[in-house]
C-alpha positions in Angstrom: 108.9 104.9 68.0 110.5 101.7 66.7 109.6 98.2 67.9 112.3 96.3 69.6 113.3 93.0 67.9 112.3 89.7 69.4 115.8 89.0 70.9 115.6 92.3 72.8 112.1 91.5 74.1 113.2 88.1 75.1 116.3 89.4 76.9 114.2 91.9 78.8 111.1 89.9 79.7 112.1 86.2 79.9 113.6 86.4 83.4 110.5 88.1 84.7 108.1 85.6 83.1 110.2 82.7 84.4 110.2 84.2 87.9 106.5 84.8 87.7 105.9 81.2 86.7 107.9 79.9 89.6 106.1 82.2 92.0 102.7 81.1 90.7 103.6 77.5 91.1 104.7 78.1 94.7 101.5 80.0 95.4 99.4 77.1 94.0 101.3 74.7 96.2 100.8 76.7 99.3 97.1 77.2 98.8 96.4 73.4 98.7 95.6 73.2 102.5 93.1 76.0 102.3 91.1 74.2 99.6 90.8 71.0 101.6 87.5 69.6 102.9 85.7 71.4 105.6 85.1 69.5 108.8 81.4 68.8 109.3 81.5 67.5 112.8 79.3 69.9 114.8 80.8 68.7 118.1 84.2 70.2 117.2 83.1 73.1 115.0 80.0 75.2 115.5 77.6 76.1 112.7 79.0 79.6 112.2 82.6 78.5 112.4 81.8 75.8 109.8 80.1 78.4 107.5 83.2 80.7 107.9 85.4 77.7 107.0 83.3 77.0 103.9 83.5 80.6 102.8 87.3 80.6 103.2 87.4 77.4 101.2 85.3 78.9 98.4 87.6 82.0 98.4 90.7 79.8 98.3 89.3 77.9 95.3 88.5 81.2 93.5 92.1 82.3 94.1 93.4 79.0 92.9 91.4 79.4 89.6 92.8 82.9 89.1 96.4 81.6 89.8 95.9 78.8 87.3 94.7 81.2 84.6 97.7 83.5 85.2 100.0 80.5 85.1 98.6 79.4 81.7 98.9 83.0 80.4 102.5 83.1 81.5 103.3 79.7 79.9 101.7 80.8 76.7 103.8 84.0 76.7 106.9 81.9 77.0 105.8 79.8 74.1 105.1 82.9 72.0 108.6 84.0 73.0 110.1 80.8 71.7 108.1 81.2 68.4 109.3 84.8 68.0 105.7 86.1 68.4 106.1 87.6 71.9 105.1 91.2 72.2 102.6 91.0 69.3 98.8 90.9 69.7 97.3 87.4 69.2 94.3 89.0 67.6 95.5 91.8 65.2 99.3 91.0 65.1 100.2 94.6 66.0 103.0 95.3 68.6 101.5 95.4 72.1 103.6 98.2 73.4 106.5 98.3 75.8 104.6 100.1 78.6 101.8 97.5 78.5 104.3 94.6 78.5 106.1 96.3 81.4 102.9 96.2 83.4 102.0 92.6 82.4 104.5 90.7 80.2 102.0 87.8 79.9 99.4 89.9 78.2 98.4 88.4 74.9 96.6 91.4 73.4 97.1 95.1 72.6 95.0 97.7 74.3 92.7 98.0 71.3 91.9 94.3 71.1 91.7 93.8 74.9 
């Protein structure tokens, strides 16, 4: 099977990467309220409710970190696209494979290097 050229890869994957980037930015914006400080006033919030709120806050922060990492991976994929290196493993330089890119176009590595 022949490797597609960089223009073909860009035509196929740039719209998806740009849409993913916009979606990630929107998700990060929406999650800001969930990461806010937990009310410590025991008169308005009981101990168990406060513990539940703290757990939700910790989960929201973990989700935020995951979203930030995915945003960086997507931005890096767009940069590689601009450099003509999109679709090639950052470790070994081999073509990543169309099926792998179809699943996650921001992936920087081939199956063997991942």
